C-alpha positions as CSV (number, residue, x, y, z in Angstrom):
1,M,-12.7,7.4,8.3
2,A,-9.2,8.3,7.4
3,V,-6.5,5.8,8.0
4,T,-4.8,8.1,10.5
5,T,-8.0,8.5,12.4
6,D,-8.5,4.8,12.5
7,I,-4.9,4.3,13.7
8,L,-5.5,6.6,16.7
9,A,-8.9,5.0,17.4
10,T,-7.2,1.6,17.4
11,Y,-5.2,2.5,20.5
12,K,-8.5,3.2,22.3
13,A,-10.8,0.5,20.9
14,P,-9.2,-2.0,18.5
15,R,-12.2,-4.3,18.3
16,Q,-14.5,-1.5,17.2
17,V,-12.1,-0.3,14.5
18,M,-11.7,-3.9,13.2
19,A,-15.5,-4.2,13.2
20,R,-15.7,-1.1,11.1
21,L,-13.0,-2.3,8.7
22,L,-14.9,-5.7,8.3
23,Q,-18.1,-3.9,7.5
24,M,-16.4,-2.1,4.6
25,G,-16.4,-5.3,2.7
26,A,-13.6,-7.5,1.4
27,H,-11.2,-5.6,-0.9
28,E,-7.8,-7.1,-1.5
29,S,-6.5,-3.8,-2.8
30,R,-7.1,-2.3,0.7
31,L,-5.3,-5.2,2.3
32,L,-2.3,-4.7,0.0
33,A,-2.3,-1.0,0.7
34,F,-2.3,-1.7,4.5
35,A,0.6,-4.3,4.1
36,M,2.7,-2.1,1.8
37,G,2.0,1.0,3.9
38,G,3.1,-0.8,7.1
39,C,6.2,-2.2,5.3
40,A,7.1,1.3,3.9
41,L,6.8,2.8,7.4
42,M,9.1,0.0,8.7
43,F,11.6,1.0,6.0
44,I,11.3,4.7,7.0
45,A,11.6,3.8,10.7
46,R,14.8,1.8,9.9
47,M,16.5,4.8,8.2
48,P,17.9,6.5,11.3
49,S,19.6,3.4,12.6
50,L,21.0,2.6,9.2
51,A,22.5,6.1,9.0
52,R,23.9,5.7,12.5
53,D,25.4,2.4,11.7
54,A,26.9,3.6,8.4
55,H,28.5,6.6,10.2
56,L,29.9,4.7,13.1
57,N,31.1,1.7,11.2
58,G,32.1,3.5,8.0
59,T,29.9,1.3,5.7
60,D,28.0,2.4,2.6
61,L,24.7,3.8,3.6
62,N,23.2,3.3,0.1
63,A,24.0,-0.4,0.1
64,D,22.5,-0.7,3.6
65,M,19.4,1.1,2.6
66,G,19.1,-1.0,-0.6
67,G,19.2,-4.2,1.5
68,A,16.6,-2.9,3.9
69,L,14.4,-1.8,1.0
70,M,14.6,-5.2,-0.6
71,G,13.9,-7.0,2.6
72,L,11.1,-4.8,4.0
73,L,9.2,-3.8,0.8
74,F,9.6,-6.9,-1.3
75,M,10.2,-9.9,1.0
76,L,8.3,-9.0,4.2
77,P,4.9,-8.7,2.5
78,L,5.3,-12.3,1.3
79,V,6.2,-13.4,4.8
80,L,3.2,-11.5,6.2
81,Y,0.8,-13.2,3.7
82,T,2.2,-16.6,4.8
83,L,1.9,-15.7,8.5
84,A,-1.7,-14.6,7.9
85,L,-2.5,-18.0,6.3
86,I,-1.0,-19.8,9.3
87,M,-3.0,-17.6,11.7
88,H,-6.2,-18.4,9.7
89,A,-5.5,-22.2,10.0
90,I,-4.9,-21.8,13.8
91,A,-8.1,-19.8,14.2
92,R,-10.1,-22.5,12.3
93,L,-8.7,-25.1,14.6
94,F,-10.1,-23.2,17.5
95,K,-13.6,-23.0,15.8
96,G,-13.1,-19.5,14.4
97,Q,-15.8,-18.5,11.9
98,G,-14.0,-16.5,9.3
99,G,-12.1,-16.6,6.1
100,S,-8.5,-16.0,5.3
101,Y,-9.3,-12.4,4.4
102,Q,-10.1,-11.7,8.1
103,A,-6.7,-13.0,9.2
104,R,-4.9,-10.9,6.6
105,L,-6.9,-7.8,7.6
106,A,-6.2,-8.4,11.3
107,L,-2.4,-8.9,10.8
108,F,-1.9,-6.1,8.2
109,W,-4.0,-3.6,10.2
110,S,-2.2,-4.5,13.5
111,I,1.1,-3.7,11.9
112,L,0.0,-0.5,10.3
113,A,-1.8,0.7,13.5
114,A,1.3,0.2,15.6
115,S,3.4,2.3,13.1
116,P,3.6,5.3,15.4
117,L,5.5,3.2,18.0
118,M,7.5,1.6,15.2
119,L,8.6,5.1,14.0
120,L,9.5,6.0,17.6
121,N,11.5,2.9,17.8
122,G,13.4,3.9,14.7
123,L,14.2,7.3,16.2
124,V,15.4,5.8,19.4
125,A,17.6,3.4,17.5
126,G,19.0,6.2,15.4
127,F,19.6,8.9,18.0
128,I,20.3,6.9,21.2
129,G,21.4,3.5,19.9
130,P,21.3,0.1,21.6
131,G,20.3,0.1,25.3
132,V,17.4,0.0,27.7
133,E,15.5,2.8,26.0
134,L,15.5,0.9,22.6
135,S,14.5,-2.3,24.3
136,F,11.6,-0.6,26.1
137,V,10.3,1.1,23.0
138,G,10.7,-2.1,21.0
139,G,8.8,-3.9,23.7
140,L,6.0,-1.3,23.6
141,W,5.8,-1.7,19.8
142,C,5.7,-5.5,20.1
143,A,3.0,-5.4,22.8
144,A,0.9,-3.0,20.7
145,V,1.0,-5.3,17.7
146,L,0.1,-8.3,19.7
147,W,-2.7,-6.5,21.5
148,F,-4.2,-5.2,18.2
149,L,-3.8,-8.6,16.6
150,A,-5.5,-10.5,19.4
151,A,-8.4,-8.0,19.6
152,S,-8.7,-8.0,15.8
153,M,-8.7,-11.8,15.5
154,R,-11.2,-12.1,18.3
155,Q,-13.5,-9.6,16.5
156,A,-13.0,-11.2,13.1
157,Y,-13.3,-14.9,14.0
158,W,-15.3,-15.2,17.2
159,T,-17.7,-12.2,17.3
160,R,-20.8,-12.2,15.1
161,P,-22.7,-9.0,14.4
């Protein structure tokens, strides 16, 4: 299936999508594409609020975007790989039957699958600014990532075909 179709299907049945992704086999290139795609979408979602802040505060938008690019596209993937390794260790402590590939897939896919809410959060941050609306949409995004991650980890570590 296409990634966009899988993203939409994840909102309905995250465990089934994770099972399908696991059946496709272990390919690090796919994981890297998921991680970099999620980070690129985070950068795109960040652009409206960076533009708003630059306009309101009179700062240099290019410098702000350069810093966001460095942090989100170069540093965040390293943090995500480390977080996935920690998640794998925790899953193994709780008798999970899977490798570190499954933890990376669960984390990277959860972030990529929640990208529509992340983009909405960026629009709210850019057009409305700080407030209840931004907190609400940010909470929805966080809840979606955690829901997808929990379902994906359960499918990857504690469900056997």
